[in-house]
N, C-alpha and C positions, 0 to 999 in steps of 0.2 A: 504494500500500500504506500509506503513512504517513497519507494523508488518511482512509482507512478506519479506522485505529487511532484517529485523532483524533476522528472522528465517534462511534465506540463509547465513547470516554472521555467525550465531551460528553454523550452520552445517559445514561451511568451517573451523571454528576454531576447531571443534571436529575432523574433518578429519585430519587437520594439527597435532593436538595433538596425534591422534592415529598413524599417520605415524612416528612422532618423537619417540614415545614410542617403536614402532616396530623396528625401526632402532637401537635404543639404546640397546634393548634386544639382537638383532642379533650381534651387535658389541661386547657386553659383552661376549656372548657365544663364539665367535670366539677368543677373547683374552684369555678367560678361557681355551678353548681347546688347544690353542697354548702353554699356560703355562703347561698344563698337559702333552702334548707331549714332551716338553722340559724336564720336570721332569722325565718322563719315560725314555727318552734317557739317561739322566745323571745316573739314577739308573742302567740301563743296562750297561752303560759304566763302572761304578764302579764294577759291578758284574762280568763282563767278560773281563775287562781290555782292552777295545777298545781304 
């Protein structure tokens, strides 16, 4: 019985860790893409005098 509880707890910890890593990666890419869009806009602004 104790082993079953431990396995369930380990599985819940793994699911939590996987969700946290997934959210972290998504947030990182959103921030990265935002920075790239900002940089592209600034370069176009300099090139065309917007």
